[in-house]
C-alpha positions as CSV (number, residue, x, y, z in Angstrom):
1,M,0.0,0.0,0.0
2,T,1.3,3.5,-0.9
3,T,0.6,6.1,1.7
4,M,0.6,9.9,1.9
5,R,0.5,12.6,4.5
6,A,-2.9,14.2,5.2
7,V,-4.4,16.4,7.9
8,S,-7.3,14.6,9.6
9,Q,-9.3,14.5,12.8
10,D,-11.0,11.8,14.9
11,V,-13.2,14.2,16.9
12,L,-15.0,17.5,16.3
13,G,-13.5,20.5,18.1
14,G,-10.9,23.3,18.1
15,P,-7.9,23.5,15.8
16,E,-6.0,21.2,18.2
17,V,-8.0,18.2,16.9
18,L,-6.2,18.4,13.6
19,K,-3.4,15.9,13.3
20,E,-1.0,14.9,10.5
21,V,-1.5,11.3,9.7
22,R,-0.6,8.8,7.0
23,V,-3.4,7.3,4.9
24,E,-3.6,5.3,1.7
25,R,-2.9,7.3,-1.5
26,P,-6.0,7.3,-3.7
27,V,-5.9,5.9,-7.2
28,P,-7.8,7.7,-10.0
29,R,-11.0,5.9,-11.3
30,P,-12.2,6.3,-15.0
31,N,-12.5,10.0,-15.9
32,E,-10.6,11.0,-12.7
33,V,-7.0,12.5,-12.2
34,L,-4.7,12.1,-9.4
35,V,-3.2,15.5,-8.4
36,R,-0.1,16.0,-6.3
37,V,-1.2,18.9,-4.2
38,R,1.2,21.9,-4.1
39,A,-1.0,24.3,-2.3
40,A,-4.5,24.4,-0.9
41,G,-6.5,27.3,0.4
42,V,-8.1,27.3,3.9
43,N,-11.6,28.7,4.0
44,P,-14.2,29.5,6.7
45,T,-16.0,26.3,5.7
46,D,-13.0,24.3,6.8
47,W,-13.0,25.4,10.3
48,K,-16.8,25.3,10.6
49,H,-16.8,21.6,9.4
50,R,-13.9,20.9,11.8
51,A,-15.8,22.3,14.7
52,D,-19.3,21.0,14.1
53,G,-19.2,18.4,11.2
54,G,-21.4,20.5,8.9
55,F,-22.5,18.6,5.9
56,L,-19.9,15.9,6.5
57,G,-21.2,14.6,9.9
58,E,-18.9,12.8,12.2
59,P,-15.2,12.4,11.5
60,P,-12.7,11.1,10.7
61,F,-12.4,13.2,7.5
62,V,-9.8,15.1,5.6
63,L,-10.8,18.8,4.9
64,G,-10.0,21.0,2.0
65,W,-11.7,22.0,-1.2
66,D,-9.2,24.2,-2.9
67,V,-6.4,22.5,-5.0
68,S,-3.5,23.7,-7.0
69,G,-1.0,21.1,-8.1
70,T,0.4,18.8,-10.7
71,V,-1.3,15.9,-12.4
72,E,0.4,12.7,-11.2
73,S,-1.6,10.2,-13.3
74,V,-5.0,9.9,-15.1
75,G,-7.7,7.4,-15.1
76,I,-9.2,5.7,-18.1
77,G,-10.8,8.0,-20.5
78,V,-9.2,11.2,-19.4
79,A,-8.2,13.3,-22.5
80,A,-8.0,16.8,-21.1
81,F,-4.8,16.3,-19.0
82,R,-1.6,14.3,-18.9
83,P,0.8,13.6,-16.1
84,G,2.9,16.8,-15.4
85,D,0.2,19.2,-16.2
86,E,-0.2,22.1,-13.7
87,V,-3.8,22.5,-12.8
88,F,-6.1,24.2,-10.2
89,G,-9.8,23.8,-9.3
90,M,-12.3,23.2,-6.5
91,L,-13.3,19.7,-5.3
92,S,-17.0,19.1,-5.5
93,Y,-18.6,20.9,-2.6
94,P,-19.4,19.7,0.0
95,F,-18.7,15.9,-0.5
96,G,-15.6,16.0,-2.6
97,H,-13.4,17.3,0.3
98,G,-9.9,16.1,0.9
99,S,-7.3,18.5,-0.5
100,H,-5.4,19.0,2.8
101,A,-3.1,16.1,1.8
102,E,-0.2,15.3,-0.5
103,Y,-2.5,13.9,-3.2
104,V,-6.1,14.1,-4.2
105,T,-8.3,12.4,-6.8
106,A,-11.3,14.2,-8.5
107,P,-13.2,14.1,-11.7
108,A,-11.1,15.6,-14.5
109,R,-13.8,18.3,-15.2
110,T,-13.0,19.7,-11.7
111,F,-9.7,21.1,-12.9
112,T,-8.5,23.6,-15.5
113,H,-4.8,24.5,-16.4
114,L,-2.9,26.9,-14.2
115,P,-3.1,30.5,-15.5
116,A,0.1,31.6,-17.1
117,G,2.4,33.4,-14.8
118,T,0.7,32.2,-11.6
119,D,2.3,30.2,-8.9
120,H,0.7,27.4,-6.9
121,V,0.2,29.4,-3.7
122,R,-1.9,32.0,-5.5
123,A,-3.7,29.5,-7.6
124,G,-4.5,27.5,-4.5
125,A,-6.0,30.5,-2.9
126,L,-8.5,31.1,-5.7
127,P,-10.9,28.2,-6.5
128,L,-13.6,28.2,-3.7
129,V,-13.7,31.9,-3.2
130,S,-13.5,32.9,-6.9
131,L,-16.2,30.4,-7.9
132,T,-18.4,31.6,-5.1
133,A,-18.0,35.2,-6.1
134,W,-18.4,34.5,-9.9
135,Q,-21.5,32.3,-9.4
136,A,-23.2,34.8,-7.1
137,L,-22.4,37.9,-9.1
138,V,-22.5,36.7,-12.7
139,E,-24.7,33.6,-12.7
140,R,-27.2,34.4,-9.9
141,A,-27.3,38.3,-10.1
142,D,-26.4,38.7,-13.8
143,L,-24.3,41.8,-12.8
144,Q,-24.1,44.2,-15.7
145,P,-21.7,47.3,-16.4
146,G,-22.7,50.3,-14.6
147,Q,-24.7,48.6,-11.9
148,R,-24.1,49.3,-8.2
149,V,-23.1,46.4,-6.1
150,L,-22.6,46.1,-2.3
151,I,-20.1,43.6,-1.1
152,H,-20.2,42.6,2.6
153,A,-16.9,41.8,4.3
154,A,-15.1,42.9,1.2
155,A,-11.6,42.5,2.6
156,G,-12.2,38.8,3.3
157,G,-11.5,35.7,1.2
158,V,-14.7,35.8,-1.0
159,G,-15.1,39.6,-0.6
160,H,-11.7,40.7,-2.0
161,V,-12.1,38.4,-5.0
162,A,-15.7,39.6,-5.5
163,V,-14.6,43.2,-5.6
164,Q,-12.2,42.4,-8.4
165,I,-14.7,40.4,-10.4
166,A,-17.4,43.1,-10.0
167,K,-14.9,45.7,-11.3
168,A,-13.9,43.5,-14.2
169,R,-17.7,43.4,-15.0
170,G,-17.7,47.2,-15.1
171,A,-19.8,47.6,-11.9
172,H,-19.7,50.5,-9.3
173,V,-18.4,48.7,-6.2
174,I,-19.1,49.5,-2.5
175,G,-17.5,47.3,0.2
176,T,-17.9,47.0,3.9
177,A,-14.9,46.6,6.0
178,S,-13.2,48.0,9.1
179,A,-11.6,51.5,8.6
180,G,-8.1,50.0,8.6
181,K,-8.9,48.0,5.5
182,H,-10.4,50.8,3.3
183,A,-7.2,51.5,1.6
184,F,-6.8,47.9,0.7
185,L,-10.4,47.9,-0.8
186,R,-9.5,50.9,-2.9
187,S,-6.4,49.3,-4.1
188,L,-8.6,46.5,-5.4
189,G,-10.7,49.0,-7.3
190,A,-13.6,49.6,-4.9
191,D,-15.3,52.9,-5.5
192,E,-16.7,53.3,-1.9
193,A,-15.9,51.9,1.5
194,V,-18.2,51.7,4.5
195,D,-16.9,51.2,8.1
196,Y,-19.4,48.6,9.4
197,R,-18.2,49.2,12.9
198,E,-19.1,53.0,12.8
199,T,-21.8,53.2,10.2
200,D,-25.1,51.5,9.6
201,F,-24.8,50.4,5.9
202,T,-28.5,50.7,5.5
203,E,-28.3,54.5,6.1
204,A,-25.0,54.9,4.1
205,V,-25.9,53.0,0.9
206,R,-28.9,53.4,-1.4
207,D,-30.1,52.3,-4.9
208,V,-28.0,49.2,-5.1
209,D,-28.6,46.7,-7.9
210,V,-26.8,43.7,-6.2
211,V,-25.8,42.8,-2.7
212,L,-23.3,40.0,-2.1
213,D,-24.0,38.7,1.4
214,T,-21.2,36.8,2.9
215,I,-22.3,37.2,6.6
216,G,-25.9,36.0,6.8
217,G,-28.4,36.3,9.6
218,D,-29.7,39.8,10.1
219,T,-27.3,41.2,7.4
220,S,-29.3,39.2,4.8
221,L,-32.6,40.8,5.8
222,R,-31.2,44.3,6.3
223,S,-29.5,44.2,2.9
224,L,-32.8,44.0,1.1
225,R,-33.6,47.6,2.3
226,V,-30.7,49.1,0.2
227,L,-31.9,47.7,-3.1
228,R,-33.5,49.4,-6.1
229,P,-36.8,47.9,-7.2
230,G,-36.0,44.5,-8.9
231,G,-32.6,44.3,-7.2
232,V,-31.2,41.2,-5.7
233,V,-29.4,40.1,-2.5
234,V,-27.4,36.9,-3.1
235,S,-26.4,35.3,0.2
236,I,-23.8,32.6,0.2
237,L,-25.1,31.3,3.6
238,P,-27.5,28.6,2.4
239,V,-29.6,28.2,5.5
240,G,-31.7,30.9,7.3
241,S,-35.1,32.4,8.2
242,G,-37.9,32.3,5.6
243,E,-38.4,35.9,6.5
244,F,-35.6,36.7,4.1
245,F,-37.7,35.6,1.1
246,E,-41.0,37.0,2.5
247,E,-39.5,40.4,3.0
248,A,-38.0,40.4,-0.5
249,G,-41.4,39.7,-2.0
250,R,-42.9,42.5,0.1
251,L,-40.3,45.0,-1.1
252,G,-40.4,44.0,-4.8
253,V,-36.9,42.7,-4.9
254,R,-35.2,39.2,-5.1
255,A,-33.6,37.1,-2.5
256,V,-31.3,34.2,-3.4
257,R,-29.4,31.7,-1.2
258,M,-26.7,29.5,-2.9
259,L,-23.9,27.1,-2.3
260,V,-20.8,27.1,-4.6
261,D,-20.6,24.4,-7.2
262,A,-17.5,23.0,-8.9
263,D,-17.5,24.0,-12.5
264,R,-14.7,23.8,-15.1
265,A,-16.3,26.5,-17.4
266,D,-16.3,28.9,-14.5
267,M,-12.8,28.0,-13.5
268,R,-11.8,28.8,-17.1
269,E,-13.3,32.3,-16.7
270,I,-11.5,32.8,-13.4
271,A,-8.2,31.7,-15.1
272,R,-8.8,34.4,-17.9
273,L,-9.3,37.1,-15.4
274,V,-6.1,36.1,-13.7
275,E,-4.2,36.0,-17.0
276,A,-5.7,39.4,-18.0
277,G,-4.3,40.9,-14.7
278,K,-7.8,41.5,-13.4
279,L,-7.9,39.1,-10.6
280,E,-5.1,38.7,-8.0
281,P,-5.6,37.0,-4.6
282,T,-4.1,38.5,-1.6
283,I,-2.3,36.0,0.6
284,A,-2.7,36.6,4.3
285,K,-0.2,33.9,5.4
286,T,1.0,30.4,4.3
287,F,1.5,27.5,6.5
288,P,3.1,24.0,5.8
289,L,0.7,21.2,5.8
290,A,1.8,19.9,9.2
291,E,0.7,23.4,10.7
292,A,-2.9,23.2,9.5
293,A,-4.0,23.8,13.1
294,G,-2.2,27.2,13.1
295,A,-3.9,28.1,9.8
296,H,-7.3,27.3,11.3
297,A,-6.6,29.3,14.5
298,L,-5.5,32.4,12.5
299,G,-8.6,32.1,10.2
300,E,-10.9,31.9,13.1
301,T,-9.7,35.2,14.4
302,G,-11.6,36.9,11.7
303,R,-8.9,39.5,11.3
304,T,-7.1,38.4,8.2
305,T,-7.1,40.2,4.9
306,G,-7.3,37.8,1.9
307,K,-6.6,34.2,2.0
308,I,-4.7,31.6,4.2
309,V,-3.0,28.8,2.2
310,L,-1.4,25.5,3.1
311,V,1.8,24.7,1.1
312,V,2.5,21.0,0.5
313,D,6.1,20.2,0.2
């Protein structure tokens, strides 16, 4: 049996439950590829699943959905890739998890080629957050040039990517963040920044076409009030009160809840933005695979700007 290193857990809990273990290295089935992981982003969904099991239930399990790496081998029928290809993508969410390891298998359609001029750390930071932002803004909201978009937590993982995607679409971008991160938002192209600690965004923002809600709860409901007639709030928090939809109907606006979905066509759009210089992830910090617990602990502070990435040697 050929083994590999992976970060796993036997119980739910804090970052300390994460342990480096040796597990059997997977073998690609038909239409799958085996990827040697070079870098893998860490996202809020990782520490939430670590703590409460989320969609995955009880451990043991290996977390991680972001992948950037090198194709090691391909299963029967794979024509798009060959060993040695540099690829990146998001494993099927939520049940395709497992990228916080030396190797991972996934359907070939999960991946696309690494954008020219991009390293694995930056590519490994992008898939989940960029697909989330793209699918919310482009596919769910149909964001058009000249429209006004409000992005909550705009300096975070999804938020800072969403700002860039919205600007690439020609939108007027308003982002919420603490005052110390406003200069960062403007460097990404944001047209306006709102300090959520000092200002009620419902009083500071008006006539918005699209709101990207990355926070959920009361923020979803309150965001409906800043929309123009016919506008839309897209929440990436898939579960919440039915009042969100009821209030949207009363106000003559739309309310959408969504989960990110793995999609090669969308990943190719992301790669094009990267190659065109219109999308660049900010890396908050990198950690070696063995220090995944430290990555989770840092992420849970809620004070990072951009993305945390695990680097697999």
